[in-house]
C-alpha atoms as a printed R data frame, in Angstrom:
    type eleno elety resid chain resno        x       y        z
1   ATOM     1    CA   MET     A     1  -39.327 143.675  -41.230
2   ATOM     2    CA   LYS     A     2  -43.054 144.219  -41.156
3   ATOM     3    CA   GLN     A     3  -44.566 147.731  -41.028
4   ATOM     4    CA   ALA     A     4  -45.670 148.432  -37.478
5   ATOM     5    CA   ILE     A     5  -48.470 150.580  -36.232
6   ATOM     6    CA   LEU     A     6  -48.639 151.845  -32.681
7   ATOM     7    CA   GLN     A     7  -52.232 151.715  -31.493
8   ATOM     8    CA   LEU     A     8  -53.505 153.343  -28.315
9   ATOM     9    CA   LEU     A     9  -56.712 151.558  -27.387
10  ATOM    10    CA   VAL     A    10  -59.713 153.376  -25.961
11  ATOM    11    CA   SER     A    11  -61.810 150.214  -26.067
12  ATOM    12    CA   SER     A    12  -61.739 147.007  -28.067
13  ATOM    13    CA   SER     A    13  -63.215 148.802  -31.090
14  ATOM    14    CA   ILE     A    14  -61.882 152.387  -30.723
15  ATOM    15    CA   TRP     A    15  -58.210 153.382  -30.945
16  ATOM    16    CA   THR     A    16  -55.765 156.048  -32.012
17  ATOM    17    CA   SER     A    17  -52.900 154.932  -34.192
18  ATOM    18    CA   LEU     A    18  -49.459 156.239  -35.113
19  ATOM    19    CA   ARG     A    19  -47.753 154.904  -38.221
20  ATOM    20    CA   PRO     A    20  -44.611 155.881  -40.134
21  ATOM    21    CA   SER     A    21  -44.818 157.851  -43.350
22  ATOM    22    CA   SER     A    22  -44.392 155.887  -46.581
23  ATOM    23    CA   ALA     A    23  -41.960 158.645  -47.682
24  ATOM    24    CA   GLN     A    24  -39.567 157.908  -44.803
25  ATOM    25    CA   THR     A    25  -36.196 156.731  -46.160
26  ATOM    26    CA   SER     A    26  -34.212 156.087  -42.961
27  ATOM    27    CA   ASN     A    27  -34.729 155.038  -39.347
28  ATOM    28    CA   ILE     A    28  -35.918 157.590  -36.797
29  ATOM    29    CA   ASP     A    29  -35.363 156.891  -33.119
30  ATOM    30    CA   TYR     A    30  -37.412 159.163  -30.865
31  ATOM    31    CA   VAL     A    31  -36.399 159.455  -27.221
32  ATOM    32    CA   ALA     A    32  -39.288 159.904  -24.818
33  ATOM    33    CA   PRO     A    33  -39.042 162.282  -21.857
34  ATOM    34    CA   ALA     A    34  -38.252 160.664  -18.497
35  ATOM    35    CA   ILE     A    35  -40.786 162.770  -16.564
36  ATOM    36    CA   THR     A    36  -44.553 162.781  -16.258
37  ATOM    37    CA   PRO     A    37  -46.423 165.653  -17.935
38  ATOM    38    CA   THR     A    38  -48.408 168.188  -15.964
39  ATOM    39    CA   GLU     A    39  -51.767 169.709  -16.891
40  ATOM    40    CA   LEU     A    40  -51.929 171.508  -20.263
41  ATOM    41    CA   GLN     A    41  -48.675 169.972  -21.534
42  ATOM    42    CA   VAL     A    42  -48.155 168.422  -24.962
43  ATOM    43    CA   LEU     A    43  -45.417 166.210  -26.377
44  ATOM    44    CA   ARG     A    44  -43.155 168.012  -28.844
45  ATOM    45    CA   ALA     A    45  -39.768 167.633  -30.491
46  ATOM    46    CA   SER     A    46  -37.021 169.459  -28.646
47  ATOM    47    CA   SER     A    47  -35.602 172.508  -30.408
48  ATOM    48    CA   GLY     A    48  -32.080 171.255  -29.498
49  ATOM    49    CA   SER     A    49  -32.575 167.754  -30.892
50  ATOM    50    CA   PRO     A    50  -35.682 166.952  -32.985
51  ATOM    51    CA   THR     A    51  -35.621 163.265  -32.035
52  ATOM    52    CA   GLN     A    52  -35.564 164.100  -28.299
53  ATOM    53    CA   LEU     A    53  -39.180 164.524  -27.197
54  ATOM    54    CA   GLU     A    54  -40.164 166.828  -24.345
55  ATOM    55    CA   TRP     A    55  -43.259 168.026  -22.546
56  ATOM    56    CA   ALA     A    56  -44.225 171.634  -23.300
57  ATOM    57    CA   THR     A    57  -46.886 173.788  -21.644
58  ATOM    58    CA   ILE     A    58  -49.595 175.124  -23.913
59  ATOM    59    CA   ALA     A    59  -49.713 178.906  -23.877
60  ATOM    60    CA   THR     A    60  -52.995 180.068  -22.382
61  ATOM    61    CA   GLY     A    61  -52.439 183.743  -22.915
62  ATOM    62    CA   GLY     A    62  -49.510 185.902  -23.541
63  ATOM    63    CA   GLY     A    63  -50.232 189.339  -22.358
64  ATOM    64    CA   THR     A    64  -52.781 191.787  -21.170
65  ATOM    65    CA   VAL     A    65  -54.891 194.085  -23.274
66  ATOM    66    CA   THR     A    66  -55.876 197.184  -21.331
67  ATOM    67    CA   SER     A    67  -57.944 198.899  -24.024
68  ATOM    68    CA   ILE     A    68  -59.240 198.258  -27.509
69  ATOM    69    CA   ALA     A    69  -60.889 200.753  -29.826
70  ATOM    70    CA   VAL     A    70  -62.395 200.810  -33.327
71  ATOM    71    CA   THR     A    71  -62.238 203.555  -35.901
72  ATOM    72    CA   ALA     A    72  -64.321 203.718  -39.073
73  ATOM    73    CA   PRO     A    73  -64.985 206.299  -41.808
74  ATOM    74    CA   ALA     A    74  -66.809 209.073  -39.924
75  ATOM    75    CA   ASN     A    75  -69.043 210.039  -42.882
76  ATOM    76    CA   GLU     A    76  -70.434 206.519  -43.167
77  ATOM    77    CA   PHE     A    77  -70.515 204.882  -39.702
78  ATOM    78    CA   ASN     A    78  -71.518 205.600  -36.136
79  ATOM    79    CA   VAL     A    79  -69.218 203.794  -33.679
80  ATOM    80    CA   THR     A    80  -70.520 203.076  -30.170
81  ATOM    81    CA   GLY     A    81  -68.909 201.349  -27.194
82  ATOM    82    CA   SER     A    82  -65.353 202.296  -28.153
83  ATOM    83    CA   PRO     A    83  -62.926 202.125  -26.473
84  ATOM    84    CA   ILE     A    84  -63.387 199.085  -24.256
85  ATOM    85    CA   SER     A    85  -61.105 199.002  -21.214
86  ATOM    86    CA   SER     A    86  -62.467 195.957  -19.364
87  ATOM    87    CA   SER     A    87  -65.492 194.412  -21.092
88  ATOM    88    CA   GLY     A    88  -68.228 195.479  -23.450
89  ATOM    89    CA   THR     A    89  -69.377 195.532  -27.042
90  ATOM    90    CA   ILE     A    90  -68.285 197.728  -29.916
91  ATOM    91    CA   ALA     A    91  -70.986 198.415  -32.514
92  ATOM    92    CA   LEU     A    92  -70.925 199.909  -36.000
93  ATOM    93    CA   ALA     A    93  -74.046 201.329  -37.638
94  ATOM    94    CA   TRP     A    94  -74.499 203.027  -40.991
95  ATOM    95    CA   LYS     A    95  -75.117 206.752  -40.747
96  ATOM    96    CA   ASN     A    96  -78.143 208.181  -42.521
97  ATOM    97    CA   GLN     A    97  -77.252 209.394  -46.001
98  ATOM    98    CA   ALA     A    98  -78.845 211.909  -48.322
99  ATOM    99    CA   GLN     A    99  -81.477 210.394  -50.567
100 ATOM   100    CA   ASN     A   100  -80.545 209.630  -54.168
101 ATOM   101    CA   THR     A   101  -76.959 208.723  -53.277
102 ATOM   102    CA   VAL     A   102  -75.117 205.454  -53.888
103 ATOM   103    CA   PHE     A   103  -72.092 203.793  -52.250
104 ATOM   104    CA   ALA     A   104  -69.530 203.839  -55.063
105 ATOM   105    CA   ALA     A   105  -65.919 204.522  -55.993
106 ATOM   106    CA   PRO     A   106  -64.947 208.125  -56.737
107 ATOM   107    CA   VAL     A   107  -66.036 209.596  -60.080
108 ATOM   108    CA   GLY     A   108  -63.314 209.184  -62.698
109 ATOM   109    CA   GLY     A   109  -61.088 206.554  -61.097
110 ATOM   110    CA   ALA     A   110  -60.327 203.960  -58.487
111 ATOM   111    CA   GLY     A   111  -60.406 204.844  -54.812
112 ATOM   112    CA   ALA     A   112  -62.148 204.241  -51.516
113 ATOM   113    CA   PRO     A   113  -65.926 204.174  -51.972
114 ATOM   114    CA   SER     A   114  -68.191 206.731  -50.373
115 ATOM   115    CA   PHE     A   115  -71.774 207.904  -50.693
116 ATOM   116    CA   ARG     A   116  -72.269 210.179  -53.696
117 ATOM   117    CA   SER     A   117  -74.784 210.995  -56.411
118 ATOM   118    CA   LEU     A   118  -75.207 208.499  -59.203
119 ATOM   119    CA   ILE     A   119  -73.984 209.778  -62.565
120 ATOM   120    CA   PRO     A   120  -74.680 208.458  -66.097
121 ATOM   121    CA   ALA     A   121  -71.142 207.011  -66.335
122 ATOM   122    CA   ASP     A   122  -72.034 204.634  -63.440
123 ATOM   123    CA   ILE     A   123  -74.626 202.869  -65.589
124 ATOM   124    CA   PRO     A   124  -73.363 200.634  -68.381
125 ATOM   125    CA   ALA     A   125  -74.850 200.866  -71.876
126 ATOM   126    CA   LEU     A   126  -77.624 198.292  -72.105
127 ATOM   127    CA   ASP     A   127  -79.163 196.797  -75.201
128 ATOM   128    CA   THR     A   128  -82.911 197.519  -75.203
129 ATOM   129    CA   ALA     A   129  -83.527 193.753  -75.309
130 ATOM   130    CA   LYS     A   130  -82.345 193.651  -71.667
131 ATOM   131    CA   ILE     A   131  -85.025 196.136  -70.574
132 ATOM   132    CA   SER     A   132  -88.020 193.927  -69.919
133 ATOM   133    CA   THR     A   133  -90.351 196.117  -67.866
134 ATOM   134    CA   GLY     A   134  -91.408 199.719  -67.593
135 ATOM   135    CA   ILE     A   135  -92.681 202.356  -69.990
136 ATOM   136    CA   PHE     A   136  -90.459 204.484  -72.202
137 ATOM   137    CA   ASP     A   137  -91.179 208.177  -72.138
138 ATOM   138    CA   ILE     A   138  -92.000 209.360  -75.677
139 ATOM   139    CA   ALA     A   139  -88.900 211.574  -75.605
140 ATOM   140    CA   ARG     A   140  -86.726 208.428  -75.192
141 ATOM   141    CA   ILE     A   141  -87.964 206.813  -78.431
142 ATOM   142    CA   PRO     A   142  -85.628 207.582  -81.352
143 ATOM   143    CA   VAL     A   143  -86.771 209.951  -84.074
144 ATOM   144    CA   GLY     A   144  -86.452 209.223  -87.786
145 ATOM   145    CA   THR     A   145  -84.509 206.395  -89.360
146 ATOM   146    CA   THR     A   146  -81.103 204.814  -89.300
147 ATOM   147    CA   SER     A   147  -79.694 202.226  -91.671
148 ATOM   148    CA   SER     A   148  -81.504 199.422  -89.825
149 ATOM   149    CA   THR     A   149  -84.249 201.044  -87.718
150 ATOM   150    CA   VAL     A   150  -87.343 203.102  -88.301
151 ATOM   151    CA   ALA     A   151  -88.892 204.611  -85.197
152 ATOM   152    CA   ALA     A   152  -91.999 206.740  -84.966
153 ATOM   153    CA   GLY     A   153  -91.465 208.272  -81.527
154 ATOM   154    CA   ASN     A   154  -92.266 211.960  -81.756
155 ATOM   155    CA   ASP     A   155  -91.533 212.174  -85.525
156 ATOM   156    CA   SER     A   156  -94.509 214.111  -86.831
157 ATOM   157    CA   ARG     A   157  -94.059 212.691  -90.332
158 ATOM   158    CA   PHE     A   158  -95.552 209.391  -89.150
159 ATOM   159    CA   HIS     A   159  -98.560 211.036  -87.531
160 ATOM   160    CA   GLN     A   160  -99.441 212.954  -90.671
161 ATOM   161    CA   GLN     A   161  -99.695 209.904  -92.882
162 ATOM   162    CA   ASN     A   162 -103.156 208.627  -93.531
163 ATOM   163    CA   THR     A   163 -102.660 204.925  -94.110
164 ATOM   164    CA   ALA     A   164 -105.684 202.897  -95.133
165 ATOM   165    CA   SER     A   165 -106.321 199.919  -92.886
166 ATOM   166    CA   PRO     A   166 -106.194 196.526  -94.609
167 ATOM   167    CA   CYS     A   167 -108.944 195.352  -92.223
168 ATOM   168    CA   GLN     A   168 -112.672 195.811  -92.408
169 ATOM   169    CA   ASN     A   169 -114.988 194.341  -89.808
170 ATOM   170    CA   GLY     A   170 -112.091 192.293  -88.349
171 ATOM   171    CA   LYS     A   171 -111.239 190.659  -91.717
172 ATOM   172    CA   ILE     A   172 -108.294 191.317  -94.008
173 ATOM   173    CA   VAL     A   173 -109.395 192.828  -97.315
174 ATOM   174    CA   ARG     A   174 -107.299 192.319 -100.451
């Protein structure tokens, strides 16, 4: 037997086709309904017998909503237009916050974010190579030496040294 395809023609070059699955391992015999569909009906398998097809009405609604409302965190949002009982628009707007605050999780652990002051623990340690602009205050430059770094900063020992310049009139002197 040859594989068959059911084609529903719209025109000589446009059609919709229905073909069996290549995974099908046995015959399936669908039984079409004996009645004509009405508006907004679709063909579906009957819940009593999956090979018995029937016309079913598409649900166009299912109930009535008499009121809808929105709630939001009162410290962060202004809610307007709520509740709606027939038609309208609900709007959310950020409330003004104190300056120098950030929207972040609670200090010291996980939790719902809120507006609060930024603390040093909020900022990760950054290598100075990642700081590409700005001016360091003299108080931020390290003082003294470490095993791999010498920094002048506000270390007065470096200001007191009188080092002769190896340059004279723009030329290096040896």
